[in-house]
C-alpha positions as CSV (number, residue, x, y, z in Angstrom):
1,M,9.3,-150.8,22.5
2,N,10.4,-148.3,25.4
3,G,7.6,-147.7,27.9
4,Y,5.7,-150.7,26.2
5,L,5.4,-154.5,26.6
6,T,4.3,-157.1,24.4
7,L,1.6,-159.6,24.9
8,A,3.9,-162.1,25.4
9,E,6.4,-160.0,27.6
10,A,3.5,-159.1,29.7
11,S,1.8,-162.3,30.6
12,K,5.2,-163.9,31.5
13,L,6.0,-160.7,33.8
14,I,2.7,-161.1,35.4
15,G,2.5,-165.1,35.7
16,K,-1.1,-165.3,34.1
17,S,-1.8,-166.9,30.2
18,K,-1.7,-164.1,27.4
19,E,-5.9,-165.6,27.5
20,T,-5.7,-164.0,30.8
21,L,-4.8,-161.0,30.0
22,R,-7.1,-160.6,27.1
23,R,-9.8,-161.4,29.2
24,W,-8.3,-158.3,31.7
25,D,-8.1,-156.0,28.5
26,K,-12.1,-156.8,27.8
27,E,-12.9,-156.0,31.6
28,G,-11.2,-153.3,32.0
29,I,-8.6,-154.5,34.5
30,L,-5.7,-154.2,32.3
31,N,-5.9,-152.5,29.2
32,A,-3.8,-152.5,25.7
33,V,-3.0,-150.0,23.8
34,R,-1.9,-149.3,20.2
35,E,1.7,-148.5,19.9
36,P,2.7,-145.3,18.5
37,V,5.3,-146.6,16.0
38,S,4.1,-149.9,15.2
39,N,0.2,-149.9,15.7
40,Y,0.7,-153.4,17.9
41,R,-1.5,-154.0,20.4
42,V,0.7,-153.5,23.6
43,Y,0.9,-152.6,27.3
44,R,1.9,-149.9,28.8
45,K,5.0,-150.3,31.6
46,S,3.1,-147.9,34.1
47,D,-0.3,-149.8,33.8
48,V,1.5,-153.3,34.0
49,Q,3.4,-151.7,36.9
50,K,0.1,-150.7,38.9
51,I,-0.6,-154.6,38.8
52,L,2.5,-155.7,39.9
53,G,4.1,-153.2,42.2
54,S,7.2,-154.6,43.8
55,L,8.1,-156.7,40.3
56,F,9.2,-153.1,38.9
57,D,12.4,-151.5,39.6
58,E,10.5,-148.1,40.1
59,L,8.0,-148.7,43.0
60,I,4.7,-147.1,42.3
61,D,4.2,-144.7,45.7
62,E,1.0,-146.6,48.0
63,E,0.5,-143.5,49.9
64,V,-0.8,-140.9,46.5
65,S,-3.1,-138.5,48.2
66,N,-5.2,-136.3,46.4
67,Y,-6.8,-134.5,49.2
68,I,-6.4,-130.9,49.5
69,E,-8.1,-128.3,51.7
70,P,-10.6,-125.7,50.1
71,E,-9.1,-122.4,51.1
72,N,-12.5,-120.3,50.3
73,E,-16.3,-121.5,50.6
74,Y,-16.7,-123.4,46.8
75,S,-20.1,-123.7,45.3
76,V,-21.8,-126.3,43.0
77,L,-24.9,-126.3,40.4
78,E,-25.7,-129.6,39.7
79,L,-27.7,-130.8,37.1
80,F,-29.0,-134.5,36.5
81,A,-28.4,-134.8,40.0
82,G,-30.3,-138.2,40.1
83,A,-30.0,-140.1,43.7
84,G,-26.9,-137.7,44.6
85,G,-23.5,-139.7,43.8
86,L,-21.6,-137.0,43.0
87,A,-23.0,-134.4,45.0
88,I,-21.6,-136.1,47.9
89,G,-18.7,-137.0,46.5
90,L,-17.8,-132.7,45.8
91,E,-19.1,-132.2,49.3
92,K,-16.7,-134.8,50.8
93,A,-14.6,-133.2,48.9
94,G,-15.4,-129.7,50.9
95,L,-17.8,-128.1,48.2
96,K,-21.0,-126.7,48.8
97,C,-23.8,-127.5,47.1
98,V,-26.4,-124.4,45.9
99,A,-28.9,-126.0,44.4
100,L,-29.5,-129.4,42.2
101,N,-31.6,-129.8,39.5
102,E,-33.5,-133.7,38.6
103,I,-36.6,-135.0,36.9
104,D,-37.0,-138.3,38.9
105,K,-39.5,-137.6,41.6
106,W,-37.6,-140.7,43.6
107,A,-34.1,-139.5,43.3
108,C,-35.4,-135.9,44.4
109,E,-37.2,-137.1,47.5
110,T,-34.2,-139.1,47.8
111,L,-31.7,-136.1,47.9
112,R,-34.7,-134.4,50.0
113,K,-35.1,-136.7,53.0
114,N,-31.0,-137.0,53.3
115,R,-30.1,-133.5,52.8
116,P,-33.2,-131.5,53.9
117,N,-30.4,-127.8,53.6
118,W,-30.0,-128.9,49.5
119,Q,-32.1,-126.7,47.6
120,V,-33.9,-129.4,45.0
121,L,-35.1,-128.3,42.2
122,E,-37.8,-130.7,40.6
123,G,-38.7,-131.4,37.3
124,D,-37.5,-130.7,33.6
125,I,-34.7,-128.6,33.3
126,K,-36.0,-127.1,30.3
127,N,-38.3,-125.3,32.8
128,F,-36.3,-123.7,34.8
129,D,-33.9,-120.3,34.7
130,F,-30.6,-120.3,36.0
131,T,-29.7,-117.1,35.6
132,N,-30.0,-116.1,39.2
133,Y,-27.2,-117.9,39.7
134,K,-24.6,-115.6,37.3
135,N,-21.9,-115.2,38.6
136,T,-22.3,-116.3,41.9
137,V,-21.5,-120.6,41.5
138,D,-17.9,-121.3,41.2
139,V,-18.9,-125.0,39.5
140,V,-21.4,-126.7,37.3
141,T,-21.7,-130.3,37.0
142,G,-23.8,-132.8,35.2
143,G,-24.2,-136.5,34.4
144,F,-26.5,-135.9,31.0
145,P,-27.3,-138.2,28.8
146,C,-25.3,-139.3,25.7
147,Q,-27.5,-138.3,22.6
148,A,-26.9,-137.4,19.0
149,F,-27.0,-134.1,17.4
150,S,-28.3,-132.9,14.1
151,Y,-25.2,-131.3,12.2
152,A,-26.0,-128.3,10.1
153,G,-22.5,-127.3,9.7
154,K,-18.7,-128.0,9.8
155,K,-18.5,-126.7,13.3
156,L,-21.4,-127.8,15.9
157,G,-23.0,-124.9,17.4
158,L,-25.1,-124.5,20.6
159,N,-28.7,-124.1,18.7
160,D,-27.7,-127.2,16.4
161,A,-27.5,-129.3,19.9
162,R,-31.2,-128.0,20.8
163,G,-33.6,-131.0,22.1
164,T,-30.8,-132.4,23.5
165,L,-29.9,-132.4,27.2
166,F,-26.3,-131.7,26.3
167,Y,-28.3,-128.3,24.7
168,E,-29.6,-127.5,28.5
169,F,-26.6,-128.5,30.6
170,A,-24.5,-126.2,27.7
171,R,-27.4,-123.3,28.2
172,V,-27.0,-123.7,32.0
173,V,-23.0,-122.7,31.8
174,Q,-23.9,-120.2,29.8
175,E,-26.7,-118.7,32.1
176,V,-24.5,-119.1,35.3
177,N,-21.1,-118.5,33.9
178,P,-18.6,-121.0,36.5
179,A,-15.2,-120.6,36.6
180,V,-15.1,-124.6,35.4
181,C,-18.4,-126.9,34.5
182,I,-17.8,-130.8,34.5
183,G,-19.9,-133.0,32.3
184,E,-19.2,-136.8,33.5
185,N,-20.6,-139.7,30.9
186,V,-20.0,-143.0,29.8
187,R,-17.0,-144.2,28.3
188,G,-19.3,-144.9,25.2
189,L,-19.3,-141.2,24.1
190,L,-16.0,-141.3,23.1
191,S,-17.1,-143.4,20.0
192,H,-20.4,-142.2,20.2
193,E,-21.5,-141.2,16.0
194,K,-17.7,-142.4,15.5
195,G,-16.5,-139.1,17.9
196,K,-18.7,-136.5,16.2
197,T,-20.6,-136.3,19.4
198,L,-17.8,-135.1,21.5
199,Q,-16.3,-133.3,19.1
200,G,-19.6,-130.9,18.7
201,M,-19.6,-131.2,22.3
202,V,-16.2,-129.3,23.0
203,S,-16.8,-126.9,19.7
204,I,-20.0,-126.0,21.8
205,L,-18.4,-125.6,24.8
206,D,-15.8,-123.6,23.0
207,E,-18.4,-121.3,21.4
208,I,-19.6,-120.3,24.7
209,G,-16.2,-119.6,26.2
210,Y,-15.1,-122.5,27.6
211,R,-11.6,-124.4,26.6
212,V,-12.1,-128.3,27.2
213,A,-9.2,-130.3,29.1
214,P,-8.1,-133.7,27.4
215,V,-11.2,-135.9,28.1
216,Q,-10.5,-138.7,30.3
217,V,-11.9,-141.7,30.9
218,L,-11.8,-142.4,35.0
219,K,-11.7,-145.9,36.5
220,A,-13.4,-146.1,39.2
221,I,-11.4,-148.7,40.7
222,N,-8.1,-146.7,41.0
223,Y,-10.1,-144.0,43.3
224,R,-11.3,-146.1,46.1
225,V,-14.1,-147.6,44.7
226,P,-14.5,-151.3,44.4
227,Q,-16.2,-151.7,40.9
228,K,-14.9,-152.0,37.8
229,R,-17.1,-148.8,36.3
230,E,-15.7,-146.1,34.0
231,R,-17.0,-142.9,33.7
232,L,-15.3,-140.0,30.6
233,I,-15.1,-136.6,32.5
234,L,-15.3,-133.7,30.1
235,V,-13.8,-130.2,31.5
236,G,-14.5,-127.0,30.6
237,I,-12.4,-123.9,32.0
238,R,-13.5,-120.3,30.9
239,K,-11.2,-118.9,28.6
240,D,-10.5,-115.8,30.7
241,I,-8.3,-117.9,33.2
242,D,-5.4,-119.5,32.4
243,I,-4.7,-122.3,34.7
244,D,-5.3,-126.4,33.8
245,F,-7.4,-128.5,35.4
246,E,-5.5,-131.4,36.6
247,Y,-7.3,-134.9,37.3
248,P,-6.9,-136.8,40.2
249,K,-3.7,-139.6,40.5
250,P,-4.7,-142.8,40.6
251,H,-4.1,-144.9,43.8
252,S,-2.2,-147.9,43.2
253,R,-4.5,-149.9,45.9
254,I,-7.2,-151.6,44.4
255,F,-10.2,-152.6,46.9
256,N,-12.3,-155.6,46.3
257,L,-15.9,-156.9,46.9
258,I,-14.5,-157.8,50.7
259,D,-13.0,-154.5,51.5
260,V,-16.6,-152.9,51.2
261,L,-19.1,-155.2,51.9
262,K,-16.9,-156.0,55.5
263,K,-15.7,-154.4,58.5
264,G,-11.9,-152.4,57.3
265,E,-9.9,-149.5,55.4
266,L,-13.6,-148.3,53.8
267,Y,-16.4,-149.0,56.5
268,N,-16.1,-149.8,60.2
269,C,-18.6,-152.6,60.4
270,N,-19.5,-154.7,57.9
271,V,-22.7,-154.1,55.5
272,P,-26.3,-153.5,57.4
273,K,-29.0,-155.6,56.3
274,S,-31.6,-154.6,54.0
275,R,-34.1,-155.6,51.5
276,G,-33.4,-157.2,47.9
277,A,-33.9,-158.5,45.4
278,K,-34.5,-162.4,45.1
279,Y,-34.1,-164.9,41.5
280,P,-36.7,-167.0,40.4
281,D,-36.3,-170.9,41.3
282,Y,-35.0,-171.7,37.2
283,K,-32.6,-168.7,37.9
284,K,-31.2,-170.1,41.1
285,K,-30.7,-173.7,40.5
286,V,-28.7,-172.8,37.8
287,L,-26.3,-170.4,39.4
288,D,-26.0,-172.1,42.4
289,L,-23.5,-174.3,40.2
290,V,-21.8,-171.6,39.3
291,P,-18.7,-171.0,41.6
292,P,-17.3,-167.7,42.9
293,K,-15.7,-165.4,40.0
294,G,-17.8,-168.0,37.8
295,Y,-19.9,-167.6,34.7
296,W,-21.7,-169.3,32.3
297,R,-18.8,-171.0,30.9
298,D,-18.5,-173.3,34.2
299,L,-22.2,-174.8,33.5
300,P,-22.6,-177.8,32.3
301,L,-22.8,-177.8,28.3
302,N,-26.5,-178.8,28.1
303,I,-27.3,-176.2,30.9
304,Q,-25.4,-173.4,29.2
305,K,-27.3,-173.9,26.1
306,D,-30.5,-174.1,28.0
307,Y,-30.3,-171.1,30.4
308,M,-28.9,-168.8,27.2
309,G,-31.0,-169.7,24.8
310,G,-29.8,-168.3,21.5
311,S,-27.3,-166.7,23.4
312,F,-25.2,-169.0,23.3
313,Y,-24.9,-169.0,19.4
314,L,-24.2,-165.3,19.3
315,G,-20.7,-164.0,19.3
316,G,-18.9,-162.0,21.6
317,G,-17.8,-163.4,25.9
318,K,-21.3,-162.5,27.3
319,T,-19.1,-162.9,30.6
320,G,-21.9,-160.8,32.6
321,M,-24.5,-164.3,32.3
322,A,-24.9,-166.3,35.3
323,R,-22.1,-163.7,36.8
324,R,-21.0,-164.7,40.5
325,I,-18.4,-162.1,41.9
326,G,-15.4,-163.0,44.0
327,W,-14.8,-161.6,47.4
328,D,-11.6,-161.0,45.8
329,E,-12.2,-159.0,43.3
330,P,-13.9,-155.8,42.4
331,S,-17.9,-156.0,41.1
332,L,-18.3,-155.6,37.2
333,T,-20.4,-152.4,36.8
334,L,-23.5,-152.3,38.6
335,T,-26.8,-151.8,36.1
336,C,-30.1,-150.4,37.3
337,S,-31.3,-153.8,38.0
338,P,-29.6,-156.6,39.3
339,A,-31.3,-159.5,38.3
340,Q,-31.1,-159.0,34.8
341,K,-30.0,-162.2,32.4
342,Q,-27.4,-160.3,30.5
343,T,-25.7,-158.4,33.6
344,E,-26.2,-160.6,36.5
345,R,-24.2,-160.0,39.8
346,C,-24.5,-162.8,42.0
347,H,-23.4,-162.8,46.2
348,P,-20.4,-164.3,46.6
349,D,-21.1,-167.2,48.9
350,E,-25.5,-166.7,48.2
351,T,-27.3,-167.2,45.4
352,R,-29.1,-163.7,45.5
353,P,-28.6,-161.0,43.8
354,F,-26.7,-157.7,45.7
355,T,-29.2,-156.1,48.4
356,V,-29.9,-152.5,48.7
357,R,-27.1,-151.9,51.5
358,E,-24.8,-153.9,49.4
359,Y,-25.7,-152.4,46.0
360,A,-24.8,-149.1,48.0
361,R,-21.2,-149.9,49.4
362,I,-20.3,-150.8,46.0
363,Q,-20.4,-147.0,44.8
364,T,-19.5,-146.1,48.1
365,F,-22.4,-144.5,49.6
366,P,-22.5,-143.8,53.0
367,D,-25.3,-146.3,55.2
368,D,-26.9,-143.4,56.4
369,W,-27.7,-142.5,53.1
370,D,-31.3,-143.9,52.5
371,F,-33.1,-144.4,49.1
372,A,-36.6,-143.3,48.6
373,G,-39.2,-145.3,46.6
374,S,-39.8,-148.9,46.0
375,L,-37.0,-151.5,45.4
376,A,-36.7,-151.3,41.7
377,Q,-36.6,-147.5,42.0
378,Q,-33.8,-147.8,45.1
379,Y,-32.0,-150.4,42.8
380,K,-32.4,-147.6,39.9
381,Q,-31.0,-145.3,42.0
382,I,-28.2,-146.6,43.2
383,G,-27.3,-148.5,39.0
384,N,-27.4,-144.8,37.5
385,A,-25.0,-143.0,40.3
386,V,-21.7,-141.9,40.0
387,P,-19.9,-143.4,43.0
388,V,-19.3,-141.1,45.9
389,N,-15.8,-141.9,46.3
390,L,-14.9,-141.2,42.6
391,G,-16.8,-137.7,42.9
392,Q,-14.6,-136.9,45.9
393,E,-11.4,-137.3,43.8
394,V,-12.8,-135.2,41.1
395,G,-14.0,-132.7,44.0
396,F,-9.9,-132.7,45.5
397,S,-9.1,-131.7,41.5
398,V,-12.0,-128.5,41.4
399,V,-10.6,-127.9,44.4
400,K,-7.1,-127.8,43.7
401,F,-7.9,-125.6,40.4
402,L,-10.5,-123.1,42.5
403,N,-7.6,-122.4,45.2
404,E,-5.0,-121.7,42.6
405,F,-7.7,-119.4,40.6
406,Y,-8.7,-117.5,43.9
407,R,-5.2,-117.1,44.6
408,L,-4.3,-115.4,41.0
409,S,-7.6,-113.3,41.3
410,K,-7.6,-111.6,44.3
411,P,-5.9,-108.2,44.1
412,R,-2.4,-107.4,45.3
């Protein structure tokens, strides 16, 4: 099986048990795939290469860089902007944000207080007309929610998607006519309604004049983010533009929790002190017993049953329950609430959830990015965000595309 390794071969080469590799598959560290001919579950040699580096004859280049300088001033209109994770990332890549739409008032306050020069359009996207941006904006971006469509025929059209937020995203793209549009979503969109929802989105973009690049799920840990977060990226290229969109190359260096909470390559100081949620006493007593990188299976059996209740008898690994993150691993995906029972993310040394600033760093926000609202609102904004560094890497791909487009479109 050229290019692939069996579970046994990968296990032997990496020096980890088969059970560990199966767990890595569930956690997104090293994913198994179906070998095209035999349909066996195997590992791509290239993926194992990223884990092992020097154990392969052909080493991965440690110095992968997606950085590229904008050759012109490029503008972005952002929809469903949230607290600005993607917008900051695009800004860091050299793109100029001309306007952002967001319905959540606290997220809007966050955007305004950090970037007073940004035009924040607060309110329901349905109530805004964007035709004044027609042919003046290079990119429209948006993290629209995943919603089911009503299928009116074999090929879904724009009007069939009315009432969904993807309809609004497509409507704005049609009104603005950018060179490229970028939607981002959860990995689950791939399988939503057995793939029909994503197919519908592709056919709608096709109807309004955009061809869709091969959809990719980008893993944040490959893009300077110490977190096992995945985002599906949907790129539409205007049909009059004969240029392919290239996704950012993954870095071989994986950053861990220590790299983001302590002074190092990502930040020039330790994480600032800030407010944070607390565990109730009963939960703290349980989590006190869990070691770094441990979870509910590390508890005594009687405590497992008592703490987990009915969940103890359900299937699945439930790896988020009573989970303490280790310094030498990336964080699990952050949620909107740091102390939910099914998705606990406990600090490595102290028995408490991550603070607001720790949360923000795990999402690679700048330390001076201030979040508005109550503690719960701040966690929600951070948990919903696109990691800033991932946004920047996508931004470099956009800049590369636009540089080529502007070069080709200039009169000779």
